[in-house]
C-alpha positions in Angstrom: 78.1 116.3 97.0 81.6 117.5 96.4 81.4 121.3 96.3 84.9 122.7 96.7 86.5 122.9 93.2 89.9 123.8 94.5 90.4 120.6 96.5 90.3 116.9 95.7 87.3 115.1 97.1 86.0 111.6 97.8 82.4 110.7 98.7 81.3 107.2 99.8 77.6 106.3 100.2 75.5 103.4 101.4 73.5 102.0 98.5 71.6 98.7 99.0 73.7 97.9 102.0 77.0 98.4 100.2 79.5 101.2 100.6 80.1 102.7 97.2 82.3 105.5 95.8 79.6 108.0 94.6 81.8 111.1 94.2 85.4 111.7 93.1 87.3 114.7 92.1 91.1 114.2 92.1 93.8 116.7 91.3 97.5 116.0 90.6 99.7 114.8 92.1 97.2 112.6 93.9 95.8 109.4 92.3 93.2 107.0 93.7 92.0 103.5 92.9 88.6 102.4 94.1 87.8 98.7 94.9 84.6 97.1 95.8 85.2 94.6 98.6 81.9 93.0 99.4 80.0 95.5 101.5 83.1 97.7 101.9 84.7 100.3 99.7 88.5 100.5 99.6 90.3 103.5 98.4 94.0 103.2 97.5 96.1 106.3 97.3 99.0 106.8 95.1 101.1 109.7 93.7 102.4 110.6 90.2 106.1 110.1 90.5 105.8 107.5 93.2 105.9 110.0 96.1 105.9 113.6 97.1 108.3 115.7 94.9 109.5 119.0 96.2 106.6 121.6 96.3 103.8 119.0 95.9 100.6 119.9 97.6 97.6 117.6 98.2 94.4 118.9 99.7 91.8 116.2 100.1 88.3 116.1 101.5 86.8 112.7 102.4 83.1 112.2 103.2 82.0 108.7 104.4 78.2 109.0 104.7 76.0 107.3 107.3 76.1 103.6 107.4 79.3 103.1 105.3 82.3 100.9 105.8 85.5 102.2 104.2 89.2 101.5 104.1 91.8 103.9 103.0 95.3 102.6 102.2 98.4 103.3 100.1 99.8 101.4 97.1 103.3 101.4 98.8 105.4 103.4 101.2 104.8 107.1 100.8 108.1 108.6 99.9 109.2 112.2 100.4 111.8 113.1 97.8 114.7 115.6 98.5 114.1 119.3 98.4 116.6 121.0 96.1 115.3 124.5 96.7 114.2 124.3 100.3 110.5 123.9 99.4 108.2 121.8 101.5 105.8 119.1 100.3 102.4 119.3 102.0 99.4 117.0 102.5 96.2 118.2 104.1 93.3 115.8 104.6 89.9 116.7 106.1 87.5 113.8 106.7 83.9 113.4 107.9 82.5 110.0 109.1 78.7 109.8 109.2 76.5 108.2 111.8 77.0 104.4 112.4 80.0 104.2 110.0 83.4 102.5 110.2 86.4 104.1 108.5 89.9 102.6 108.6 93.0 104.6 107.5 95.6 101.9 107.0 98.5 103.4 105.1 102.0 102.2 104.6 104.9 104.1 106.3 105.8 107.7 105.3 109.5 107.6 104.4 111.3 111.0 104.1 114.4 110.8 101.9 117.6 112.7 102.5 117.2 116.6 102.5 113.4 116.3 102.2 110.8 118.6 103.9 107.3 117.4 104.6 104.3 118.6 106.6 100.9 117.2 106.9 97.6 118.2 108.7 94.9 115.7 109.1 91.4 116.4 110.5 88.6 113.9 111.2 85.0 114.7 112.4 83.0 111.7 113.6 79.3 111.7 114.1 77.4 109.7 116.7 78.0 105.9 116.5 80.9 106.2 114.1 84.3 104.7 114.4 87.7 105.5 113.1 90.9 103.3 113.2 93.8 105.5 112.1 97.4 104.2 111.6 100.2 106.8 111.7 103.3 104.9 110.5 106.8 106.4 109.9 110.3 105.3 109.0 113.2 107.7 109.4 114.6 107.3 105.9 115.9 104.6 103.6 117.4 102.6 106.4 118.6 99.7 104.3 120.6 102.2 102.2 122.3 103.6 105.3 120.2 106.8 105.2 118.8 107.4 108.6 117.3 110.8 109.8 118.9 112.6 106.9 115.8 114.6 106.0 115.6 118.4 106.8 112.2 118.5 108.5 109.1 116.4 109.2 105.9 117.6 110.8 102.5 115.9 111.3 99.4 117.2 113.0 96.4 114.9 113.6 93.1 116.0 115.2 90.1 113.8 115.7 86.6 115.2 116.9 83.6 113.3 117.9 80.4 115.4 117.6 82.6 118.4 117.4 84.5 117.7 120.6 88.2 117.0 120.3 89.2 113.6 121.6 92.7 113.2 119.9 95.1 115.9 119.0 98.6 114.6 118.2 101.5 116.8 116.9 105.0 115.7 116.2 107.9 117.5 114.6 111.5 116.4 113.8 114.3 118.6 112.8 117.4 116.3 112.7 119.7 119.1 112.0 118.7 120.8 115.3 117.9 117.9 117.5 119.7 114.6 118.3 117.6 111.8 117.0 119.7 109.3 118.8 119.2 110.6 122.3 117.1 108.5 124.8 114.4 111.2 124.7 114.1 110.8 121.0 114.6 107.5 119.0 117.8 106.1 120.6 118.7 103.2 118.2 115.3 103.0 116.7 114.3 104.4 113.4 110.6 103.7 113.0 107.4 104.5 114.9 103.7 103.3 114.7 100.8 105.1 116.3 97.4 103.3 116.3 94.4 105.5 117.2 90.9 104.0 117.9 88.2 106.6 118.1 84.6 105.6 118.9 82.4 105.0 121.9 83.6 102.0 124.0 80.0 100.6 124.2 79.9 99.9 120.4 80.4 96.3 119.5 82.9 97.0 116.8 85.0 99.2 119.1 85.0 96.4 121.7 86.2 93.9 119.1 89.0 96.0 117.9 90.0 97.2 121.3 90.3 93.6 122.7 92.5 92.7 119.8 94.7 95.8 120.3 95.1 94.7 123.9 96.2 91.2 122.6 98.7 92.7 120.2 100.2 94.9 122.9 100.7 92.0 125.3 102.2 89.9 122.5 104.7 92.3 121.1 105.5 94.8 123.9 105.9 93.0 127.2 109.0 90.9 127.7 109.3 89.0 130.8 113.0 88.7 130.5 113.2 92.4 131.2 115.7 93.4 128.4 117.5 96.7 128.4 115.7 99.3 126.4 118.6 99.6 124.0 118.3 95.9 123.2 114.6 95.8 122.6 113.6 95.5 119.0 110.2 96.9 119.7 109.2 99.3 122.5 105.5 100.1 122.9 102.6 100.8 125.2 98.8 100.6 125.0 96.6 103.1 126.6 92.9 103.4 127.3 92.5 107.3 127.3 88.8 107.6 127.9 85.4 106.1 126.8 86.1 107.3 123.2 89.8 106.6 122.7 92.2 103.7 122.8 95.7 104.0 121.5 99.0 102.2 120.9 102.4 103.9 120.5 105.4 101.9 119.6 108.9 102.3 118.0 111.3 99.8 116.5 114.7 99.6 115.0 113.2 99.4 111.5 110.0 99.1 109.6 110.3 95.3 109.2 110.1 94.7 112.9 106.7 96.4 113.0 105.2 94.5 110.0 104.1 91.4 112.0 102.1 93.6 114.3 100.4 95.4 111.4 99.7 92.1 109.7 97.9 90.8 112.7 95.8 94.0 112.8 95.0 93.6 109.1 93.8 89.9 109.7 91.5 91.2 112.4 89.9 93.7 110.0 88.9 90.8 107.7 86.3 89.9 110.2 82.8 90.0 108.6 81.6 92.4 111.3 84.4 94.9 110.5 85.7 95.5 106.9 85.3 91.9 105.7 88.7 91.9 104.0 92.3 92.5 104.9 93.5 96.0 103.6 97.2 94.9 103.9 96.8 91.6 102.1 99.6 91.1 99.5 101.6 94.1 100.8 103.0 93.1 104.2 
């Protein structure tokens, strides 16, 4: 049951072997759309105004109860509009995934516009036997408009716990006015990044299925036998098995379009009947 009346909340329950939205309390500027996709529930996030306007704040609690299968996606790129008065936009998400559940967070890229300020804090708590596949996708501005790393500040903080023990804590901050985004230690000639985090015990069959496909994707897109110079590579990436509960991919590209084939393949995998049973990116990539 959704108890906090100061925050938006979503509750998904297993009813007759289907994952169904059983609780929803949404405050502006957040909007959601709920779709029933066979056994799975898909929640699509959107914003009034098409993105984060200066000073917008979203506080969201997500509870995926035991035995549920859920996908969370976005209607389009999450745009962060310019800050005229030096005020930040904020997003804070706190999620709980019950026992033997699968949750997929499969949003489109965050795109901060010129002079924007954005920060987000995301926390996930997984119970025994649950799985989270989380995509963290970013593009450094409206690249096709010639706007590249023109925002003021961008900060993201992701933490994932399994049975209250932290397994992933990823923090990233960019201040283009203070740091050179074109340095080899930053983005060089790239403008986009994609992080894929798979959290869940390696002995779970669904984890094995997803992890094997992530290995396949990494070999297909990241390893070039011709040994190109880094500055000439359209995509740079690596796949890493951290421990028995975490597998991750990190990659960057010259632009968002270069990463779309990779994301499309992952979406196709999720349509497997043993996972989501549908492609959360269908019609958008």
